[in-house]
PLY file of the C-alpha trace (Angstrom):
ply
format ascii 1.0
element vertex 58
property float x
property float y
property float z
element edge 57
property int vertex1
property int vertex2
end_header
-8.88 -3.27 -1.10
-6.49 -4.79 -3.60
-6.58 -8.64 -4.46
-3.47 -10.37 -3.45
-1.03 -12.84 -5.40
-1.24 -15.17 -3.21
-3.74 -16.39 0.06
-1.83 -16.53 3.30
-2.03 -20.41 3.62
-0.45 -20.45 0.36
2.34 -18.23 1.17
3.05 -20.04 4.26
3.40 -23.87 2.50
5.64 -22.16 -0.09
7.57 -20.49 2.43
8.36 -23.65 4.65
8.98 -25.73 1.25
11.59 -23.26 0.45
13.12 -23.23 3.45
13.06 -27.19 3.48
14.87 -26.99 0.02
17.58 -24.58 1.32
18.01 -26.76 4.30
18.57 -29.50 2.01
20.54 -28.05 -0.31
22.93 -26.59 2.25
23.36 -30.12 4.27
23.93 -31.75 0.78
27.04 -29.18 0.14
28.54 -29.72 3.66
28.19 -33.57 3.16
30.42 -33.16 0.37
28.51 -33.31 -2.69
29.45 -31.32 -5.50
27.12 -28.04 -6.42
24.83 -29.43 -8.66
23.91 -32.33 -6.51
23.36 -30.05 -3.68
21.24 -27.77 -6.13
19.13 -30.51 -7.48
18.40 -32.54 -3.91
17.50 -28.52 -2.87
14.94 -29.08 -5.59
13.85 -32.19 -4.86
13.37 -31.27 -0.76
11.21 -28.15 -2.37
9.47 -30.17 -4.61
8.33 -33.02 -2.15
7.98 -30.43 0.73
5.10 -28.42 -1.17
2.61 -31.09 -1.34
3.64 -32.43 2.46
2.77 -29.09 3.87
-0.33 -28.74 1.39
-1.70 -31.44 3.08
-0.37 -30.58 6.72
-1.81 -27.05 6.73
-5.65 -27.54 6.29
0 1
1 2
2 3
3 4
4 5
5 6
6 7
7 8
8 9
9 10
10 11
11 12
12 13
13 14
14 15
15 16
16 17
17 18
18 19
19 20
20 21
21 22
22 23
23 24
24 25
25 26
26 27
27 28
28 29
29 30
30 31
31 32
32 33
33 34
34 35
35 36
36 37
37 38
38 39
39 40
40 41
41 42
42 43
43 44
44 45
45 46
46 47
47 48
48 49
49 50
50 51
51 52
52 53
53 54
54 55
55 56
56 57
């Protein structure tokens, strides 16, 4: 059996963090921020979501 790149838990944490980052970026864009600001808020949402979901899913 080949070794996987990520565990299921890690993949779930990253998936949830990516979804939160996309949501934050889209909501920022809809709110009228510039594209650069929306991308930065999405990246910040992703960055803060990873440790949150890592602690939450144990």
